[in-house]
VMD Tcl script that draws the C-alpha trace (Angstrom):
set ca {
  {-12.59 18.21 12.62}
  {-9.38 16.81 13.77}
  {-6.67 15.95 10.99}
  {-3.06 15.05 11.04}
  {-1.41 17.93 9.15}
  {2.12 18.16 7.79}
  {3.13 21.83 7.36}
  {6.83 20.92 6.12}
  {8.89 18.08 5.30}
  {10.87 16.62 8.17}
  {10.93 13.86 10.87}
  {7.91 12.31 12.44}
  {7.23 15.17 14.86}
  {6.32 17.42 11.93}
  {2.94 15.70 11.91}
  {0.60 17.27 14.02}
  {-3.14 16.64 14.84}
  {-5.03 19.92 14.26}
  {-8.44 21.29 14.09}
  {-9.24 22.06 10.27}
  {-12.25 22.74 8.55}
  {-14.59 19.97 7.51}
  {-14.64 18.94 3.78}
  {-17.53 19.48 1.59}
  {-18.74 17.05 -1.02}
  {-18.16 18.37 -4.35}
  {-19.70 17.37 -7.64}
  {-18.98 13.63 -7.89}
  {-17.87 13.16 -4.34}
  {-18.89 11.93 -0.96}
  {-17.68 12.91 2.43}
  {-16.81 9.65 4.41}
  {-16.36 9.52 8.26}
  {-13.14 7.50 8.51}
  {-13.00 4.75 10.72}
  {-9.71 3.30 9.54}
  {-6.99 4.33 7.44}
  {-3.17 3.30 7.22}
  {0.26 4.78 7.71}
  {2.47 3.33 5.22}
  {5.95 3.59 3.57}
  {4.51 6.12 0.90}
  {3.24 8.54 3.82}
  {6.49 8.32 5.39}
  {8.39 9.10 2.17}
  {6.24 12.15 1.49}
  {6.40 13.55 5.03}
  {10.28 12.89 5.14}
  {10.79 14.03 1.43}
  {12.58 10.82 0.87}
  {12.11 9.68 -2.59}
  {13.59 7.04 -4.81}
  {16.75 7.79 -6.74}
  {16.09 10.57 -9.38}
  {12.82 11.44 -7.93}
  {14.10 14.29 -5.46}
  {13.31 17.31 -7.75}
  {10.18 15.92 -9.72}
  {8.71 14.72 -6.29}
  {8.99 18.24 -4.72}
  {7.49 19.80 -8.12}
  {4.61 17.49 -7.84}
  {3.80 17.41 -4.24}
  {5.31 20.72 -3.00}
  {8.75 22.31 -2.80}
  {9.07 23.11 1.18}
  {6.12 20.98 2.21}
  {3.33 18.94 0.92}
  {0.64 21.04 -0.77}
  {-1.90 18.38 0.49}
  {-1.06 18.89 4.05}
  {-3.33 16.04 5.20}
  {-1.80 12.73 4.15}
  {-3.24 9.21 3.73}
  {-4.57 7.29 0.81}
  {-6.58 4.45 2.32}
  {-9.87 4.88 4.01}
  {-12.61 2.61 5.27}
  {-15.66 4.19 6.84}
  {-19.24 5.45 6.58}
  {-20.84 7.99 4.05}
  {-21.89 11.13 5.66}
  {-22.74 13.50 2.74}
  {-23.36 13.02 -0.85}
  {-22.40 15.78 -3.45}
  {-24.18 16.50 -6.71}
  {-24.21 14.07 -9.49}
  {-23.57 10.94 -7.28}
  {-25.81 7.90 -7.52}
  {-25.88 4.52 -5.98}
  {-24.39 5.88 -2.73}
  {-26.35 7.07 0.38}
  {-25.68 8.45 3.58}
  {-24.76 5.70 5.97}
  {-23.33 3.35 3.49}
  {-19.97 1.71 4.56}
  {-17.45 2.01 2.08}
  {-13.82 1.49 1.27}
  {-11.29 3.07 -1.12}
  {-8.27 5.02 -1.84}
  {-7.88 8.94 -2.49}
  {-5.06 8.88 -5.05}
  {-2.96 12.16 -5.23}
  {-5.59 13.91 -3.17}
  {-4.65 12.19 -0.11}
  {-6.52 13.25 2.92}
  {-7.55 10.11 4.81}
  {-5.37 10.86 7.91}
  {-8.46 12.84 9.21}
  {-11.87 12.30 10.70}
  {-13.58 13.26 7.60}
  {-12.55 12.95 4.02}
  {-14.06 14.07 0.67}
  {-13.68 11.20 -1.82}
  {-14.58 10.43 -5.28}
  {-17.76 8.21 -5.46}
  {-16.49 6.49 -8.49}
  {-13.34 5.18 -6.57}
  {-14.93 3.39 -3.76}
  {-16.62 0.06 -3.13}
  {-19.13 -1.06 -0.41}
  {-17.47 -2.64 2.75}
  {-18.78 -6.42 3.23}
  {-20.59 -6.38 6.67}
  {-18.63 -9.15 7.96}
  {-15.26 -7.32 7.48}
  {-14.26 -4.65 10.15}
  {-13.04 -1.21 8.96}
  {-9.35 -2.03 10.13}
  {-9.30 -5.13 8.33}
  {-10.61 -3.37 5.07}
  {-8.12 -0.77 5.39}
  {-5.16 -2.90 5.99}
  {-5.98 -5.16 2.82}
  {-6.34 -2.39 0.37}
  {-2.89 -0.67 0.18}
  {-0.55 -3.59 -0.28}
  {-3.32 -5.60 -1.69}
  {-4.24 -3.26 -4.57}
  {-0.47 -3.26 -5.81}
  {-0.04 -7.19 -5.46}
  {-3.30 -7.77 -7.18}
  {-2.44 -5.30 -10.21}
  {1.08 -6.53 -10.78}
  {0.65 -10.36 -10.25}
  {-2.76 -10.96 -11.68}
  {-1.41 -12.00 -15.19}
  {1.77 -13.34 -14.21}
  {1.46 -15.43 -10.99}
  {-0.13 -18.60 -12.35}
  {-0.43 -22.25 -11.34}
  {2.90 -23.73 -10.88}
  {5.02 -20.50 -11.49}
  {7.75 -19.63 -9.14}
  {7.41 -16.26 -7.61}
  {10.24 -14.40 -5.26}
  {8.81 -11.73 -2.97}
  {11.74 -9.68 -1.76}
  {10.47 -7.74 1.51}
  {7.63 -10.29 2.09}
  {6.71 -8.95 5.51}
  {5.87 -5.49 4.72}
  {2.19 -4.33 3.48}
  {2.95 -4.94 -0.29}
  {5.07 -8.06 0.52}
  {2.38 -9.85 2.71}
  {-0.22 -9.16 0.16}
  {1.82 -10.30 -2.56}
  {2.75 -13.63 -0.91}
  {-1.03 -14.18 -0.33}
  {-2.01 -13.11 -3.97}
  {0.67 -15.20 -5.69}
  {-0.40 -18.40 -3.28}
  {-4.15 -17.87 -4.19}
  {-3.03 -18.02 -7.83}
  {-1.35 -21.40 -7.35}
  {2.22 -20.19 -7.51}
  {4.99 -21.54 -5.42}
  {6.10 -18.53 -3.43}
  {9.61 -17.87 -1.86}
  {9.62 -14.97 0.52}
  {12.76 -12.89 1.45}
  {12.44 -11.41 4.82}
  {14.03 -11.62 8.52}
  {13.99 -14.96 10.30}
  {11.75 -13.47 13.05}
  {9.01 -12.92 10.32}
  {9.42 -16.45 8.85}
  {6.55 -18.19 10.53}
  {4.18 -15.10 9.48}
  {5.09 -15.43 5.62}
  {4.75 -19.18 5.86}
  {1.34 -18.94 7.31}
  {0.60 -16.42 4.13}
  {1.63 -19.25 1.89}
  {5.25 -19.02 1.33}
  {6.51 -22.39 0.42}
  {10.28 -21.08 1.06}
  {11.74 -18.46 3.31}
  {15.06 -16.84 2.83}
  {16.52 -14.88 5.67}
  {18.03 -11.78 4.15}
  {20.47 -11.34 7.03}
  {22.17 -14.67 5.98}
  {21.75 -14.80 2.22}
  {21.48 -11.73 0.14}
  {18.68 -11.72 -2.31}
  {21.49 -10.92 -5.14}
  {23.00 -14.34 -4.37}
  {19.77 -16.13 -5.22}
  {19.75 -18.26 -8.35}
  {18.06 -17.43 -11.55}
  {15.11 -19.53 -11.15}
  {11.96 -17.36 -10.70}
  {9.37 -16.70 -13.32}
  {8.26 -13.52 -11.11}
  {10.33 -11.43 -9.02}
  {8.74 -8.66 -6.99}
  {10.83 -6.37 -5.31}
  {8.95 -4.46 -2.50}
  {12.15 -3.21 -0.60}
  {14.09 -1.16 -3.39}
  {17.37 -2.88 -3.07}
  {16.94 -4.42 -6.57}
  {16.97 -2.67 -10.08}
  {16.46 -3.65 -13.53}
  {19.92 -5.48 -13.71}
  {20.17 -7.06 -10.72}
  {16.53 -8.14 -10.58}
  {16.48 -9.60 -14.11}
  {19.58 -11.85 -12.96}
  {17.07 -13.67 -10.93}
  {14.43 -14.55 -13.59}
  {14.03 -17.40 -16.07}
  {14.35 -16.40 -19.58}
  {10.55 -15.62 -19.93}
  {10.55 -14.06 -16.36}
  {8.92 -10.73 -15.39}
  {10.44 -8.24 -12.82}
  {8.22 -6.08 -10.80}
  {9.81 -3.19 -8.84}
  {7.50 -1.72 -6.20}
  {10.10 0.85 -5.24}
  {11.87 1.98 -8.43}
  {14.39 4.79 -9.33}
  {13.62 7.53 -11.91}
  {15.81 5.76 -14.56}
  {14.27 2.20 -13.91}
  {10.75 3.63 -14.10}
  {11.42 5.46 -17.30}
  {13.18 2.49 -18.87}
  {10.61 -0.12 -17.54}
  {9.00 -2.14 -20.33}
  {8.54 -5.78 -21.47}
  {9.91 -8.10 -18.74}
  {10.53 -5.20 -16.23}
  {7.41 -3.37 -14.73}
  {7.38 -0.35 -12.25}
  {4.82 1.87 -10.89}
  {3.01 3.99 -10.18}
  {0.27 1.47 -10.04}
  {-3.63 2.26 -10.68}
  {-5.86 2.44 -7.60}
  {-8.59 0.23 -9.29}
  {-12.04 -0.13 -7.47}
  {-12.27 -3.74 -9.00}
  {-9.22 -4.76 -7.27}
  {-10.66 -3.14 -4.00}
  {-13.80 -5.43 -4.42}
  {-11.76 -8.51 -5.26}
  {-9.67 -8.13 -2.12}
  {-12.52 -7.27 0.08}
  {-14.64 -10.38 -1.27}
  {-11.41 -12.78 -0.58}
  {-11.23 -11.31 2.99}
  {-14.81 -11.89 3.52}
  {-14.43 -15.42 2.37}
  {-11.59 -16.05 4.63}
  {-8.96 -16.63 1.75}
  {-6.95 -13.35 2.49}
  {-5.43 -12.58 6.01}
  {-5.11 -8.89 7.08}
  {-1.82 -8.47 8.63}
  {-2.05 -5.66 11.14}
  {1.11 -4.80 13.24}
  {-0.76 -2.15 15.54}
  {-3.63 -0.01 15.61}
  {-3.04 3.63 16.96}
  {-5.31 6.68 17.36}
  {-5.17 9.59 15.36}
  {-3.52 11.50 18.39}
  {-0.53 8.93 18.18}
  {0.25 9.39 14.43}
  {3.82 10.79 14.89}
  {4.72 7.48 16.46}
  {3.14 5.60 13.68}
  {5.35 7.35 11.46}
  {8.33 6.47 13.71}
  {7.49 2.86 13.54}
  {7.32 3.09 9.63}
  {10.60 4.82 9.49}
  {12.28 2.28 11.64}
  {12.15 -0.19 8.92}
  {10.76 -2.82 11.16}
  {6.92 -2.58 10.42}
  {5.44 -5.77 9.76}
  {2.32 -6.02 7.53}
  {-0.09 -2.87 8.03}
  {-0.17 -0.10 10.73}
  {-3.69 0.88 11.02}
  {-4.74 4.51 12.12}
  {-8.25 4.79 13.55}
  {-9.36 8.72 13.51}
}
mol new
graphics top color blue
foreach p $ca { graphics top sphere $p radius 0.5 }
foreach p [lrange $ca 0 end-1] q [lrange $ca 1 end] { graphics top cylinder $p $q radius 0.2 }
display resetview
């Protein structure tokens, strides 16, 4: 099968499409023919060995010193089951499913072996591309906002036009919150269409200069930390750092929350149900074939990706 392989850390050009052995379904696994995945900031950070402050050494120890041990990246998939491993019940060949692969990665390929207990059925009315697009940022947004974005609360989303940001604006809006979105002016109409009541152009107004008026601040960019983020909160507010330094991750507690976030199938199902009902909008910048994956990484590296970049193996 064909897969996007990363032999060493480096620029987008290190990602090369190669023929590799097909995976087999082990105990508790199924093999999925991947119809859609995403190339996101996490994939680009791993490929380029660019980790948040303090994570350089721990990141290499966990992922591989000179290159990723898991040579095929990609954590999001939507596709059809091709083989079922021992001990798997309730999943059959031909079922269309959606999920995430976690630390195992491997979704940037034509086939992926995945855990059967971490996937959910894809609604028939939802395309594979839309399903993949809603899962990555949506899972994070659903997890971190489900208990703090409430009717009437004021939510600030910093980096509102990225994959996590677009999902966070929508999830908070669905919860009845009033959302302020920080992004570039060229993406203002998009985030308003997703539910933002107010848009701040980060080129004209720094997020650091905003008032302390928010019940929830979600930073999806990485230019806020525990101290600067908490200055924006009301006394009982909550700060969510989607891209946090090692120090902020270790010290995150109480009013400050930092990842890593769980990949919960219940969240996948909730997002897909909302998508099928027309309550969520999948935001897709571009759809690219596997052969163009290096270009997909370049787009992510540019920092100008809007929403999701969908990969179609």
